[in-house]
N, C-alpha and C positions, 0 to 999 in steps of 0.2 A: 183609672184602674193600673194597680202596681203590678200585676203579676197576670200573665195569660196561662192557661192550660193547653193543652192539645186540641181542644176541641172548638176553641176560641178562635174566629177569623181574626186576620190581622187587620188593623185598620188602613185606609190610605192615607197615604201622606198627605201634609198640608201642601200649602203650595209654596211655603218659604221653603220646605224640607225639599219638595221636586226641586225648585230653582238651585239649591244649595246641590244636590247632587249632579244637576244639568250643570253647572259651573265647573264642579270638581272634574266631569267626563271632559269637558271643554280644555280645562286646562290641561288634562292628562294627554289629549292629543295632541294639543299645541305643544306640549314640551318633547312630545315623541317626534311630530314634525321636526321642530328645532334643533333636535340630536341628530336626526338624517339628514338636515340641511347643513348641519354642522360636520359632520363626517364626510359629506359630497364635496364641501369647501375644502376642508383640509387634504381631500385626495387631489382635487384640483391644484392646489395648492403645493403638494409633493410632487406632483406630476410637471409641473412649470417648473418648479427648483430643479430637477432633473434633467429636465429638457434645457435648461439654460447651463447647468454644470456639463452639460456634454458638448454643447454650443461653446461654452468657454475653454474646455480642455481641445475641443478641434482648432478653436482661433490659435491658441498657444502651440500649438504642437505645427499647425502650418508656418507661424511665423518663426517657430525653432528650424524646421527645415529650410525656410528661406534665407535665414541667417547662416547655416551650416553651406547652403549651396552657394551662398555671394560670396562667403568668408574666403579673401585668399587666401593661400598654403602662405606659413611666415617662408622667409628669405633668411639666410645666412650665409655669411660669405666665406670662404675657404681660402686659406692663404699657403702656400707652398714656403715651409720653414725647413732651414739647416736644423739638424740634432742637436748637433756638438754645439753651434753656437746662439741658437734660436733667432736666426739672423732669418727674414723675409727674403726668399729667392725668388728668381723665374719660376711660374707656372710648369714650364717645361721639365722641370726636374722631377715634379712629382707624377705627372702624365706619362712620362717613360720611365720603365724601370732601371735602376741604376746599372751601368756596364759592366762592373763587376760585382756578381753577387755572392761568393765565396765559392763558386763552381768553376773551375781554371781548366780549361784543354779537356775537359770530359772526367778530371778526375776530381777531389775532393782539395780544397783549398783554403785551409784555414783560416778565420777572420782576424785571431791573434798575433798572426804573422806580421800581418800588416794588408796594404792592397786591397782589402775589402771593397774599397770605396767609400764615398760619403753618403749618408743616409740623410732621407728625406721624408717629411710627413705633412699632412695638411693638420693648419690649426682653425677650428672651425669659432666664429664671431671675434676671436682677436683684432686689433686694430694696428694700424703701421701702414709702410710702404716698403718695398723694393730696398733693400741695403738695411733696414732698421731693424731693430730687435723688436718681436711681437709684443704685445701687450696686452695681456687678457687671453679671454678664449679658451678653448678646451681640444684635445687630441680625441675624443670619444666623438663618433657621426652622432649628427642629431637623427631623431626618427620623428614618426608621427605625422607625416604630411609636410614634414620642412623641407623648402626646395634650397639645395645649396649649390651656389656659384662661386666660382673663381674670380680674380680681377679680370681674366681675358675673357668672362662671359660665358666659360663652358661651365656644363651642368654636370655636378659630381654628386647629385642627390642619391640615396641608397638605392630608390625605384629606378633612376634612369641608369645606372650603371650597372642592371641586373644580366647583361647580357655577356658579362662575364671579359671580353675584349679589351677593356680600359682598366681591370682590376691590377692591381700593384700587390704581388704577395711577397710577405716577409719570410725571410728565412734566419737560420742562427746556428749554433752549434748542434748537431745530432738530427739534422733534418735530411733526410732523405732526398734526392734530385728526382723531381718530378717531372711530368710533360707540362711544358710553356706554350701559352697561345702565341703564334707569330703574327706579328701586326704587319699592315701594308706598307 
């Protein structure tokens, strides 16, 4: 029979048709189960990757903190140098201010007339010994946690001399007299 009208009752499916329908339904259920398992495996994998990445970042941060704490400060040697000749002199010249700083007897004593005294400054990182000309280095005070010591072992780091008692002030023309700290 090729055509059925609305009054005709549908025939029962054959055994082969029933088996085919059951197999199709089982395949559909298996595909749905497989998709759910794949999604669950993917979520587990993503969670493991996130946990692993978090642990890795934590370990790297811990190692970086360890290196930062264990790293000793850089140390630079400061040498007192005569400004005119560039010769290394005794550290005591840079520690105590120059005896005549341009102010004499309570009045202004111009440096260009003479008698202003010799000028000394620290050279940071240069090489040489007392009596030799300094080789290399800079007059700029190193920063960033660098420890600066003199040949006598005195610490002249910027952070060590923040009390102001050992600071050397520089003056020149047009500088008005200010208060100076008196040492012991």
